[in-house]
C-alpha positions in Angstrom: 67.2 49.7 198.8 66.1 52.8 200.9 68.3 55.8 201.5 69.5 54.6 204.9 70.9 51.4 203.3 72.9 53.1 200.5 76.2 53.1 202.2 77.1 49.8 204.0 79.4 50.2 207.1 82.4 48.7 205.4 82.0 51.1 202.5 81.6 54.1 204.8 84.8 53.2 206.5 86.7 53.4 203.2 85.4 56.9 202.3 87.6 58.6 204.9 90.5 58.9 202.5 88.4 60.4 199.6 88.2 64.1 198.9 86.4 66.1 196.3 89.0 68.2 194.5 88.1 70.9 191.9 89.9 70.9 188.6 93.1 72.8 188.8 93.1 76.2 187.1 89.4 76.7 187.2 90.0 80.4 187.7 88.4 83.0 189.9 84.9 81.5 190.2 85.2 80.4 193.8 86.6 77.0 193.4 90.3 77.6 192.9 92.8 76.4 195.5 92.7 79.2 198.0 92.2 79.8 201.7 88.6 80.5 202.7 86.7 81.8 205.7 84.5 78.8 205.4 84.8 76.5 208.3 85.1 72.7 208.0 87.4 69.7 208.3 90.5 71.4 207.0 94.1 71.5 208.0 94.7 74.9 209.7 92.8 75.3 213.0 90.4 78.2 213.2 88.0 77.8 216.1 85.9 75.6 218.3 82.1 75.2 218.1 79.6 73.1 219.9 79.0 69.5 218.9 76.0 68.8 216.6 74.4 65.5 215.7 76.1 64.1 212.6 79.6 65.5 213.4 82.3 63.0 213.2 83.6 61.8 216.7 87.2 62.1 215.5 86.7 65.9 215.3 85.8 66.2 219.0 88.5 67.8 221.1 88.6 65.2 223.9 91.1 67.1 226.0 88.7 70.1 226.1 85.9 67.7 226.9 87.8 66.5 229.9 88.3 70.0 231.2 84.8 71.4 230.4 82.6 68.2 230.4 81.1 69.5 227.1 81.6 68.4 223.5 83.4 70.8 221.2 84.4 70.2 217.6 87.6 71.6 216.1 87.0 73.7 213.0 89.5 74.8 210.5 89.9 77.1 207.5 89.4 75.0 204.4 90.8 75.4 201.0 88.4 75.8 198.1 84.8 75.6 199.5 82.7 73.8 196.9 79.1 73.6 195.9 78.6 70.0 194.6 75.6 69.0 192.4 74.8 65.3 191.8 72.9 64.9 188.6 71.5 61.4 188.4 70.0 59.5 185.5 67.0 57.6 186.9 65.5 56.6 183.5 64.2 53.1 182.7 67.6 51.8 181.3 69.1 52.2 184.8 66.8 49.4 186.1 69.1 46.9 184.3 70.6 44.2 186.6 72.6 41.1 186.1 71.0 37.6 186.2 73.5 36.6 188.9 72.4 39.6 191.1 68.9 40.7 190.0 68.3 42.7 193.2 71.2 45.2 192.5 70.5 47.4 189.5 72.5 50.1 187.8 70.2 52.6 189.5 71.1 51.1 192.9 74.8 51.6 192.0 74.1 55.2 190.8 72.3 56.0 194.1 75.2 54.5 196.1 77.7 56.6 194.1 75.5 59.7 194.8 75.2 58.9 198.5 78.9 58.5 198.8 79.6 61.7 197.0 77.2 63.5 199.4 79.0 61.9 202.4 82.4 63.1 201.2 81.0 66.6 200.6 79.4 66.6 204.0 82.7 65.7 205.7 84.5 68.5 203.8 81.9 71.0 205.0 80.7 71.7 201.4 77.3 72.5 200.1 75.6 69.9 197.9 72.4 69.5 195.9 70.7 66.8 193.9 69.0 66.6 190.5 67.4 63.3 189.6 65.9 62.8 186.1 63.3 60.2 185.5 61.1 60.3 182.4 58.9 63.4 182.6 59.8 64.1 186.2 62.9 66.0 187.5 63.4 65.8 191.3 65.5 68.5 192.7 67.0 69.2 196.2 68.4 72.8 196.3 72.0 73.0 197.4 72.7 73.4 201.1 75.0 71.9 203.7 74.9 69.8 206.9 73.5 66.5 208.1 69.9 67.5 207.5 70.6 68.3 203.9 72.2 64.9 203.5 69.1 63.2 205.0 66.9 65.1 202.5 69.0 63.9 199.6 69.0 60.3 200.8 65.2 60.4 201.1 64.9 61.5 197.5 67.4 58.9 196.3 65.5 56.2 198.1 62.3 57.1 196.3 63.8 56.8 192.7 62.4 53.8 190.7 63.8 54.2 187.2 61.2 55.1 184.7 60.8 56.7 181.3 63.3 58.2 178.9 65.6 61.2 179.2 63.4 64.4 178.8 64.0 67.3 176.5 65.9 70.3 177.6 62.9 72.4 178.4 62.1 70.2 181.4 65.7 70.2 182.7 66.3 73.9 182.2 64.7 75.1 185.4 66.4 72.4 187.5 69.9 73.1 186.1 69.9 76.8 185.8 70.8 77.2 189.5 74.1 75.4 188.9 76.5 78.4 188.8 79.7 78.9 186.9 82.6 77.2 188.7 80.4 74.8 190.7 81.1 71.0 190.6 78.7 68.6 188.9 78.9 64.9 189.4 76.9 63.2 186.6 76.0 59.6 187.0 74.4 57.6 184.1 74.8 54.7 181.7 74.9 57.3 179.0 72.7 55.2 176.7 70.8 58.4 175.8 72.9 60.7 173.7 71.4 63.9 175.2 73.0 63.0 178.6 76.5 63.2 177.1 75.4 66.4 175.3 74.4 67.9 178.7 77.8 67.0 180.2 79.5 68.7 177.3 77.4 71.9 177.6 78.0 72.1 181.3 81.7 71.8 180.8 81.6 74.3 178.0 79.8 76.7 180.3 82.7 76.4 182.8 81.1 74.1 185.2 83.6 71.6 186.6 82.1 68.2 185.5 82.9 64.7 186.8 81.1 61.8 185.2 80.6 58.1 186.0 79.2 55.7 183.4 77.5 52.8 185.1 77.1 49.5 183.2 76.2 45.9 184.1 78.5 42.9 184.2 76.6 41.4 181.3 77.0 44.5 179.2 80.7 44.4 179.8 81.2 40.6 179.3 78.2 39.6 177.2 78.2 36.0 178.6 75.1 34.8 176.7 74.9 31.7 174.6 72.3 30.4 172.2 69.1 32.2 171.2 68.2 35.2 173.3 65.6 38.0 173.2 66.8 41.4 174.3 64.3 44.1 175.2 64.9 47.9 175.3 63.4 48.9 178.7 62.7 52.5 177.5 61.1 51.8 174.1 59.9 48.2 174.6 61.5 47.2 171.3 62.8 43.6 171.2 65.4 41.8 169.2 66.0 38.1 168.9 69.6 37.0 168.2 72.0 34.1 168.3 74.0 35.4 171.2 77.1 33.4 170.4 77.2 34.7 166.8 76.9 38.4 167.8 79.1 38.4 170.9 82.4 39.5 169.3 80.6 42.3 167.3 78.7 43.5 170.4 81.8 43.6 172.6 83.8 45.5 169.9 81.0 48.0 169.3 80.2 48.5 173.0 83.9 48.9 173.9 84.4 51.4 171.1 81.4 53.4 172.2 82.8 53.6 175.8 86.2 54.6 174.5 84.7 57.3 172.3 82.7 58.8 175.2 85.8 58.8 177.4 87.9 60.6 174.7 85.1 63.1 174.1 84.9 64.0 177.8 88.7 64.0 178.3 89.0 66.6 175.4 86.5 68.8 177.4 88.4 68.4 180.7 85.7 66.2 182.2 87.0 63.7 184.7 85.4 60.4 183.7 85.4 56.9 185.0 83.4 53.7 184.2 81.8 51.7 186.9 80.7 48.1 186.5 78.2 46.5 189.0 80.8 44.0 190.3 83.3 46.8 191.2 83.7 48.5 194.6 82.0 52.0 194.5 84.9 53.6 196.4 87.4 52.4 193.8 85.5 54.2 191.0 85.1 57.3 193.1 88.8 57.3 193.8 89.5 57.4 190.1 86.9 60.1 189.2 87.6 62.3 192.2 91.3 62.5 191.4 92.2 65.8 189.7 94.6 63.8 187.5 91.9 61.5 186.0 91.7 63.4 182.7 92.9 60.7 180.4 90.6 58.5 178.4 92.4 55.4 179.6 91.1 55.9 183.1 87.6 55.2 182.0 88.1 51.5 181.3 
């Protein structure tokens, strides 16, 4: 799946009602609910500007076009201009797919979530950047705005393959130090590596507004296996042979408890959190996590 294919037309059509909203009461760090001189797709008309490739046709003033024979876009003063950072886990565990749909991995879902977040930010006129973590490599696209920035991010997303383990903090520090206080971080991972949850906690504690999405497979949610099975850890290579039927109940109980614990931990820190399973629509998950009211652990299931 390359960058251009990340958002199918039917999904793109459903993104129109989504909006990235900062957490209420974030304070005077530039993301509180206030009027701004920043121009974008807001509510209160501010000015016209010439049409640029990538602008939405619905923002063209067609009456003005009829009079001038030129395309002009209506701009407005927006509330709460944002800088949005997508931090994406591209380690080996994200290559997991379901036997029923082996061509669609957790990484594919994460990239689609990232692409949709970028599209929503673009439509709002916000700045956005990307940090993708894969083994000993951290790919970073500095924050900027506009259609060309979206294209740069999509190219990076299309090149991710899912390798290695989550690196230590020293490798991440340079990539994450540019995320300023009050900016919005969307963290997408399966959270199978404990340091990823620790990173979310540190960002929230440092007054970054954090949204998180935990991506899991259908088989991880349902554990449909029967008989003898060999399970292999994609990051360490360790294998375990089990009677799947005998361990199913214990696995589901432990896995569900781990998801609940993660959701409660994030809720206590004010992190908006949602779970996403590979058989679920991406926009439904984004609707939950983008909501400023999604601060309860029960929304993660």
